[in-house]
N, C-alpha and C positions, 0 to 999 in steps of 0.2 A: 751745474750737476743736478739741481732740483728739477730743472726742465728736462734733463736727460732721462731721469727716472720716469717722468710722465710720458715721454714720447718715444722711448727706445723701441717698443714693438713696431711702431710706424717706420722708424729709421731702418730697422731690420728688413721689413717688407720692401722698402724703397731700394735698398742695396740688392736684394734678391731680384727685383724687377729690372734693375739696371744691368745686372750681369747675366740675365736670362738669355739663352740663345735665340729664343723666339719671342717677339713682342705680342701684346694682346691681352695678357692676364691682368685682372684688376687688383687693386690693393686689398679689397675685402677677400677675394678668392685666394690671394697669396697668404694672408693671415690665417684663413681657414685651413689652407693646405699645410702650413707649418704646424698648427695645433693638432690636426687630425693625424698627420703622418709622423710627426716628431715628438708630440707631447706639448701640453699647455706651457710649461715653463721654458720651452725652447724659444718662445717669443722674446725672451730676455737673454738669448745667446750673445756672448761677447759683451755683457754689461760692464765688466771690469775695465775693458779697453775703452768703451764708450765714456765711462766716468773719467778715466785717465785723460782721454782726449779733451773733455771739457775742462779738466783741471789744468791742462797745459795750453791748448789752442785758444779756448774761449777766455780763460783768465788773462792770458797775455794780450789778446787783441782789445778786450774791454778795458783792461787796466792801463795799457799804453795810450789808448784813445782818450780816456778820461784825464790821464796825467798831462797829455799834450794840450787838451782843452783848458785845464786849470792853469797850466803854466802860461799859456797865451793870455788868458783873462787877467792873471795877476800882473803880467808885464805891461799889457796895453790898456788895462782897466776898461775893457769892453768885451762883449760877447762875440766870439769869432763868427764870421759870415759863412755861408755855404761854400764859397770859394776857398776858404781857409780850412773848413771842416773836412772837405773831400780829401786833400792831400794828407791831412792828419790821419784820417781813417784808412787810407791806402797804406801808409807806413805801418800802422798798427796791425792791419790785416796781413801784410806780408811777413812781419815778424811773428805774428801768431801762427801763421801757416808753417813757418820754418820750425818753430819750437814744438808744434803739435804734430809734425809729419810722422815721426816714429809711432806714436800712439794711434794715428789715423790708419797707417798700414796694418797694424795688428787688429784694429777695430774692424776694418772691412774684411780681413781674412777670417776672423772669428765669426762674424755675422753670416758669412757665406759658406762656412765650412760644411755644415750639415747638408747643403745642397749639392756638394761634390760627390762623385763616386767614392766608395769607402777607401780604395787604394790611393786616392789623391788627397784625402783629408789630412790636415796638419795636426789637429787635436791639441791645440794649445790649452793648457790648464787655466791660465789667466793671462792678463795683459803682460805682466813682467816675465812670465815663462815664454810668451810669444816673442818678446823683444830679445831675450837671451838666446832662444833657439834660432832666430833669424840671423843674429850675429855669428852663432856657432856653425849653422848649416849653410848659410849663404855668405854674406859679408856685411860689414857695417853700412856700406852704401845702399843695401837693400832697404834699410830703414828710411831712406830718403828717396825711394822709388816714387815716381809721380810728383816730385817736388814742384816742377814748373806748373802743372795744372793746379796743384794744391795752393801754391802761392797766388796764382791767378784767382782761384776761388776765394782765398782768404781776403784778397784785396777787394774783389767784387762783393763778397758777402758783407764785409765790414762797411764798405762805402755805401752799399744799398740798404743795409739793415740799420746801423746806428745813426747814419746821417738822415735817412728817411724818417726814422723815429723822432729825432730832434726837430726836424722841419715840421713833421705832422703834428707833433705835440705843441710847437709854437703857434702853428696855424689854428689849431683847435682852441688854444687859450686866447690868442689875439683876435681871431675872427668870430668864433662862436662863443667866446667868453666862458669857456669851460674852466672849472677849477683845476689848476695844475697839480694839486695834491690828491685829487680823487682817482680811484682805481678805474672808473669809467673812461677817464681821459687817457690813462696809461693803456688800457685795453684797446681803445680805438686807434691810438697812434701805433701800437705794436702790431695790430692786425694789418694795417696799411704797410708797415715795414716788412712784415712777413710775405705779403703778396709781391711787393717789388723785389725783395731778395730772392725769392724762389725763381722768378722769371729771369733775372739777371744772371743767376749762378748756375742754372740748369745745365748748359753745355759743358762748362768746366767740371761740374760735379760728376756728370756721366763719364767723361773721359778719365778723370782722376780715379773713379771707382774701378774702371776696367784695368787701368795700368797697375794699381796697387794690388788687385786681386790676381794678377798674372803669376804663374808659377815659375820658380827658378830664379837665378840671379839676373838673367837678361832675357827679356821676352819682347823686344821691339821698342822702338822709340815712341814718343808721344805722336809724332807725325805719322809713323807707319800704322799705329793702332787707329788713329783718327781716319786715315785714308782708307784702310781696310773696312772699317765700320761704315763709312759713307758709301763705299762701293757695294757692299752686301746688304745694307739696311736702309740706305738713303739718308739725307740730311736730317730727317725727322728724328733719328735716333738720339740726337743731342738733347731733345726734349722728352725723351722717354721717361716715364715716371714723374711727369710734371705734377699731375694731380696728387699722387701720394706724397710727392716732395712738399707740396703746399699743405696738404693735410697734416704732414709731420712738422714742417717748418713754421706754419702758422701758429699752432699751439705752443711749439717750442719757443718761438719769438715772444709770444704773449707771456708765457710763464717766466721766461728769462727777464723781461723788462719789469714785470710785476714784482718779481723777487728783488731785482736790482733797485727798484724805487723804494722798496721797504727797507733794504739794507742801507740805502742812502738816508732814508728818513730817520732811522735809529742810529745812524753813524756806525754801523757794524762793518769792520774791515776798512774803514776810512782813516786817513791820517791828516 
């Protein structure tokens, strides 16, 4: 949630770029457009939903991954290898995606709301109002719209992010003899993790964003949306917004792991 407060404006710009009907706009111009046309504080549109998403999705995937790692270490008295960490991270990512899907749907809708024509805007007051209205105006299943690409993204994100971070951190410590307790080590490892995670997750992230932002209870399956986008925009649409995604996910990953390491250091929230 700390990382979310830092990077929310970038995440907002990324969602707007991914749902834009025409490609080509830059991250900087999108942020400038939001501020000039909608007001400065609109760069924090949907913050409550974004915080709720981190409190559910990210808490679940990080918590489950660390729990599985610790359980394995205690049982076998050895650090799990990459081959063991990968399936652990995939399970954690899938469960995180499932738990966080409702808040993710509301998050994307709130972030993109101001970009819609006035008559199409949903005007959710906050994340909980959004969840209540989706249940009331559509149906409960709409909270799990885009679940397949979200589960896919959760698996890819967790596997590429946390496993890459662990591997990079071990390499920096073992090969370059960096101090595992220093913030410079955490920064370097998390930067590499952010780069890998952005590239691996981009296609699933774009498709997920489009499905969740669709209006109404039913607006096409994942396959139909994907097929239509490829026909009209080309395969490259799956990597639309890669640079803003990295500009957002890089700092987000860095702040997340820096905060996580400090929480671990002072044993805050640990059992």
